[in-house]
N, C-alpha and C positions, 0 to 999 in steps of 0.2 A: 886862355881863359878870359884874359882882361879884355880882348878884343871880342870873345864870343858875348860877353854880358853888354858890351857897348851896343852891339846890334840887336840883341836881343834877350829880354828875360821873360822865363812863363813861371807866374807862382801859382800854388792850387792854395785855397784857403779849407781846411778841413773843417766843414761844417754839414754834415750828414744827415740828411734828415730824408727819410724815406716817405714816399706819397701812400704809400700801403706795405705790409708784409712782404707782398710777392714783387714788390716794385723794388729796380735797381736803385742804390744807395749811392746819390751821387754827390761829391762836394761842389763847390762853387766854381770850378772849372776856369779860374781866373787865367787871362792871357794878355801880357803886355809883352810891347814891342815898339821899338823906334822907328817913328816914319822918315819918309824922304827929308822931309823939312825939318826932322830935329826932334818934333814933340813927339811924346810917347803915348800910344793907344794901349788903353786898357779895357778888358770885355771881361764880363763875366756871367754864370747862370743865375736865372730865375728858375725856383723849383716850384713844383706844384704845391710844396708844404705852406710856400711862402703866401703871406695875407695880401690881398689884393692893393692893397695900399703901403705893401711892406717899401721903404727907403732904404738907401745904401749908402755908406762913406768909403772913401778911398783912402788909403795911408801909404805913404811911401818912408822907405830906413834905407841906410847905408848900408846895413848890415839885416842878413835876414832875423836875427834876434836882437837887432838894435833898437833904439826909440823910435817911435813913428811918428810921423807928422802929418796930420788931416789935410788934405788938397781940396776938398768942397767945401763951398759957406754952408748950402743949405744941403737936406736928403735929396739925393738923388732918386725921384721916383718916375720919372716916363721913360727911361730907356736902361740898359744894363751896361754901359760903358763910357768913359770919361777920357779926355783928351788933357795929359799934364803938359801944357805950354811953357811951363817953366823948369822943363827937366835937364836942360843946358846939355853939356855932353859927357856928364858924369853916368855912372851906372847905376840905377837904383832897384832895391826889392820892394814890390806893391802889394798891399794885402787890402781886401773886400771884407766889409764887416756890414752885416744888416744895422741899419741904424737904431742907436739908443739900446743896443744889448751888449754884453759883456761875457765871454764864453772862456773860461779860463785854460778850456781845453785846445782851443783854435791855437793854430800854428801856420805860418806860411812856409813854404820849400822850394828851391829852383827844380827846372826842369832841363834838363840838358837839350838845348835849342839852336838854331841858328836862324839868322835871318836875312831876307836881301835888301837893298836899298830902295826897292819900289815900292808901289803902292800894296803889293801882296807880300807879305811876311810869311814863314812856315817855319814848323817844329822838322827837325832833320833827327831821324834815328838811323845810324850806321848798322850795317848789316854785317855778319861774319865774315864774308868774302865780296867778290866781286861780281856776284850771281844778283839777278833780277826778280823780285817778287813777283809773284803770278797772280795773287789772292791777297788780300788783306784784311783783317777783321778787328773790331774791335769791341772789348769788354774788359770788367774790372778783375784781373786773375787773382789777386791778392787781398781784395776787402777792404781798400782803402779810400774809395769813391772816386779814386780815379782811373780814368779809361787806358788799358793798357794795349798791346799790339800784337795779333796773330799775324804770321806770316807762311805762306805757302810758296817753296821756290824748289826749282828755278822756271822760268817762264818758258816753258816748251810746251806745246799742245798739239795732240795728234787728236783727230775725229774717227770714231766708229765706221762712219760710211765708208764702204770699200772702194769707190771709185779711185782712181789713180791721182794723187794731190793731196787727197784728205790723211786718210791713215799711214801713219809713219811708226816704224820700228823706235820703242822708246829709247832714249839715249841713256839716262840714268833713273834713279827712283828720287819721285817726291821727297822732299823735307819739309814737316811744318815746325816753323820757329815761333818763341813768346819772347816779347820784349816788355818790360816794363815802360811805363810813359816816358821815363827818363832817357831812356837808350838801354838799361842794362839788360844783357842777353839773361833770359833764364832758362831755356831749354831748348834741345831740337830732338824730332822725332822722324824717324825713317819710315816711312809708309812701306817700302818694300817693294819687289819686282812685281809680286802678285797684284799691283794697283799700276796699270799702265798711266804714262804719262800724257795724259788729257783729262779735261775738265770734266768729262761725263763720267770717267772712271772713278774720279778723286773726291767726292763732295765732302765739305768741311762747315760746320756750323760753330760758334763758339759762343756760349750763353748759359746764364745761371740757372739750371734747370732744377735744384735742389733747393734754392732757396737760402743757402747758408753765406750768401755775401760774395762767395768767388764763382768765378764763372768756370765750365767745363770746355773740353773740346770733344766735339764728336766726329768721327769720322767713318769712312769704309777701310774695312782689311781684308786681307788674305794669309795665308802662310806659305813661307819657303818662295820657291821660284819655279811657279807653274806654266813659264812661257813654252808656248811650241817653238819649233825651229825657225817660225815665220816672226814670231814674237810676240805673237797674240795668246792673250789669256782666256783660254773655254773652259777651264776647269779649276777645280781645286776648292777649299771650303771659303765662303765669304762671310763677313761681321760686319755689325754695326760695334764700333770701338769706342769708350769712354776713356779721355785722359786726362789726368788730373791738371788742372789750369796751372799750378806752381811749380809741379815737377816733370809735367808730361809720361808719367807714369801710366800704364795701361790701367785702368780700374776695374773695367768690365767688358765683357764681350758677350753678344747676343746676335742671333742669326739674322741675315740678310736675305729680305725678299729673295727667294730661290729663281734660277733661271728657269723652271721649268715651266712649260707652255710657250715659251718664245721660240721662235724657228730659224731667228737670224742673230749673227753676232751684233750687229749694227744694233738692234733692237735691245736687247738684254744688256748692252753695255752702256746703257743710259741710266743715271743712276743721281737722285738728289737728297737734300736734305733740309729740314724746316723746323719753325719754331712756330708754334700757334697755342692760344688761350681757349684750349677748347671747352674749359669751363667757366670762362670769364675773368677766373682770379689767378688761376696757375700757367705757367708756361709747361706744352706738351712738346715730347719731338716727333716730328714727322718724318718718315722714311720712305720714300718712292723708288720705284724701278719702272722703266719704261715711260715712251713719251707717244711713240708713234702707233703701236700696235696695243698688246696689252699692258694695263698699267696697274701697279701691284702697290698698294699703299699700306704703311704700319703706322699706328700711333700709341706712342706711349706717354706713362704717367711720369712726374716730376722723379718718381722712384724705379724709373726705368721698368715697371710693369706694362705686358701690353694691355692697352685700352680698346684697342678695335683694330680690326683687318679688313681691309675691301680689295678686291679686283674685278676689274673691268672685263668679267667673262661671264657665261650663264644668262642670267635675266638683266645683267648689266653690261652685256657685250656691245652694245650701241655705245657705251662710253669709251670705246677703244681709241685710239688715236689723237684724243683732244689735249694732250697734256702740251704743256710749253716748257721752253728751256730753262725754268726757274718755277718758284711757286711763290705764293700770297697766301697770307693769314689774315681774314678780315672779318669784321661781324657783318654781314650782308644781309641779312635777315632782321637785323636790329633785336634780338634776342639776348644780348649781352655776351654772347659767346662766339668765338671765332669757327668759322667757315674756313676750309682748304681750298682754295681757289688754283685747281690743277692746270688751267690753260682754259679752252674752250667749255671745260664742264668744273662744277662746284660740288664739294662734299659738304654735308652738313656735318655738325659739331659732333655726332652720334657715329660717321662713318658711312652714313647711308646717302646716294645721291641726291643733289637739291635741283639741279637743273644742268642743262647742257645745250649749246646752240645746235650742234651738231654738225658743225660748219669745219671741223679739222683743228689740226694744231696752228696755233698763233704763234708767230715771232714776237709780234708786240702785245704784249699785257701789261696794263696798268691797272689798278684798283685804286680810286681816292674817290673823294669829293669834287668831282670834274664840274659840275652845273652845280651852283649853290642855291639856284633857282628852282629845283626838284628835291625831292626828299632823298634821304638814304645817301649810299654811293653808288659810284660808275664803275663801269669796266671799259677801257679803250683796247680797240684791238686791232692788229694789220696779222691777216691770216697768211699763211705760206702757202695754203694751197688754193688752186686757180679757182677765181670764181666768177660769175656773170656779174655781181655787185654785193655790197655790202661786206668788201673784204676789210675795208678800213670804218669801221664803227665804232659808235658808243652804244652800251646796251645797260638795260638796268641791273643792278648788282642783286636785287632780291630774286628777280625773276629770269634775266637773261633775255630778255624781249629787247628788239632794237630799237633804241631812240633815232639814230639816224645815221645814213652810213652814204657810203662814196657810190654813185650810179654806175660808174664804168666796170668794165671787165678786168681780170688783173691777171697777171701770168704768176708771180711769187712775190708777195709784201714780204720783204726781209729785213732783219738786224731788231734792235730793240725801240727803233723810234725816238717820241719825245711827248711827256709830258709835261706843263707847266704853265705858271702864269706869267708869259713873255711880253705879252702886250695888255699895257693897262687901261685900253680903251675896249674892252669887251669885258664883261663878266665873267668869272670862272676861269677854268685851265685851258689853255689851248694843246691840239692835241696832233701830233705830225707822225708821218710815216711816208714810205718811199718802196719802190720796188727793187729788185735785186738786180745785177749787172743783167742786161738784154731787156729790161723793161724802162719805160721812159716817164712813168708817173711819179708825181711827188705830191703829197695832199697835207695843207695845213690849216683846221679846223679850228673856231671857236667852240667853245663849250656846248653852245645851241645849236651847232650843225652848220654856221656859215662858212664857207670855203674863204680863207683868205688869201690862199696862194697855192699855187701848182709848181713852184719851181724849188728846186733843192734849199735847203739851209745851209748844205755845204759837206754833209755826210749824212748816212744813215741813222745815225745813233748819237746826235748831238744831246748834250746831257745839263738839264736845267737846275741852276742852283740858286736858292737865296743867298744873295752878295749884296742887296742895295740896302737903302734905308726904306722899308716899307714892302707891301707882298710880292712886288714883283718881281720876278727872276731874270738873272741873265744866263746865256747857254753858251756852252762849249763846245767849238768844233776844232779836232785836234789839240792844240795846246793854249788858244786862243780864247779869251772872254769876251763875249757880244754882249750888247745892249739891241733888241730887236729896234729896226730889222736888221741891221748889221754894222753896227758903231762898235768897233773895238776898244774896251777899256782895260784890257790888260792881258797877262798871259802866265802860264805856268810852264814850268819843265817836267818832264815824265810822262809817263804813259798814266793817265788818270784809272785808278783801281778801286775806290771807293770815294762815297760823298756821303758826309754825316755832319750831325753838331755835336762835335764831340769837346770841342773846347770854347771859351768865351761865350758872348749871348748867341741869340737865337739864330743866326746867321751860320753855314753850314760850311764846313772845310772841305777841299779838295784834296783827296790823299793820291800822290802818284808814286810812280814806280821808276826809280834810275837805277844805275848799275851799282850795286854795293850800296843802297839807302832808300829809304821812302821818306818822302815829306807830306806834311799835313799843313797845306794853305790856308791863311784865314785873311777874311777882309780887315782892310784898314780904313773902309768908310764909316767914319760915326752914326749910329742909329738916333732918330728920336723917338722910335718906339720900342715897345720891348713885350717880348711873350715868353712863356713858359718854355723851358728847353725841349727841344723836338723830340729828343728820346726819351719823353714820357709821356708821348704819344706813342700808343700800342701800334699802331700798323705800321707807322714810321720805325719805329725799333725793331719788329720783326722784319720789315724791309731790309734794313741796316745787317742786319745779323746773315739774312740769306743772300747778300753780295758776295760771299765767300766761296758759292759754287754756284754753276750755272752759268747763263748770262748775266751781265752787269746791267740789272735795273736799278736807275736811281730812287731812293727812297721817298714816298707820297705819305700825305698826314690822314689820319681814319677819324680824328674826333674824339678818340675814348683814351682815358688814360691807361697806363699799365697796372694791369692785377686790380682793376677798380672794378668789375663788371660785374653784372648780376648774379651769375653762376648758377648752379642748382644743386 
């Protein structure tokens, strides 16, 4: 334990102030770790409820409950981090308080963590065996204001597509596991043989839907072992299941959208879950079946009462095949309420179709304020379907109208692509996509539609991350961290499974999976600016939630606080 504390100490300040009754109740998220130069970096959250001119003081102590020494001479007003240059080689506990406030209920407590000696440090969560996490979610399971971890394991995946090399017989059953922020193991839930080992069979999301301050886990479930001799699951009851976040016990079962109307195992085996603020104030649960043909969507209110059901059939048959490999929830029409972005089609908050491009299934799909010179949000697409042009395009989120697009014909734009402000010389977010094996085209565009490059950034789905001092993002290829165009500034270990602003100031953590553990890497670069915790942005928070199912789409900002829309 002594060497552990010498390498890194993480402290959380219990200063829980919700932005609204529906908002997540976050603490200060204080993170402290020793850098390679021996100095200790301390970072913490700015909350939406803080005054614009709120200052902070940083204290250190030899023991968690011992006398505290104030380290800053003046209130810290322009950032949410501090570097203790006089830490020496000793271990310390760090506490952050809003300036000139005294809260007798405030306490600091350590988080079990480890760190590297380089410019990236990380929290380590040890798993219960030498398996590897496939998906990782963040949410407060016990109501203490600190984000905990939900893990789905093992990292085995089979695809419903029946071409050789895609579908494989499941080797085991998926398990969902819960860990507190300090690494304490809470529970394990076995999804069973009715759920095949593939991401399209096994969507999960973790979120506080009912507003009690403690997140619940939602997943797909079946009964018994309905596998055919080949290993396929083509029959048997299917459920939406709610698990208690603290115990993992099944609390409620509801019917999953049925297989009826689907003519192929590949098509009915694709399932998704999501969270959307359909009334602008409260989170609702979205359940989806289908991507390429029929699409069925159920929306449940916070009490798990069915709010509406929609299906791409009858008068809405033209919306078939417009799904993506994930979901987004965003207020695209600026009425204060979230719409459900299925992919190339959008459902209004009342479950009625809002618009569709009609161009078919996109692999790349991001919603964000990509071009700040235009009002509202935009959607960046990379279409899997063969196109004569505009397979890589930016559309207006309110209407679906194309703003700009590529002029070349395409075969198969593939994987998640990327959106992020990686080039500070151009306003807005850069947009990147490329073609699958067999194609030769790559596209990197500015927000305004200027093509910056026709070369690969190193892979089809690099991940842009807030890591530096300012709005410019780095991007990750494999395990290496780059500044654009190709300057490597760091690296992480493991397979990246999540990106989120879960600790420290507003810069993001890179969460990776390794055998027997997950790590949450944090930047050690001091910032001179500050902004409200990204998890209190509604689009960003729901994007983070939906990283636990489907493709991994890094989260984007939408500009609306969680739970404070106009509603109706």
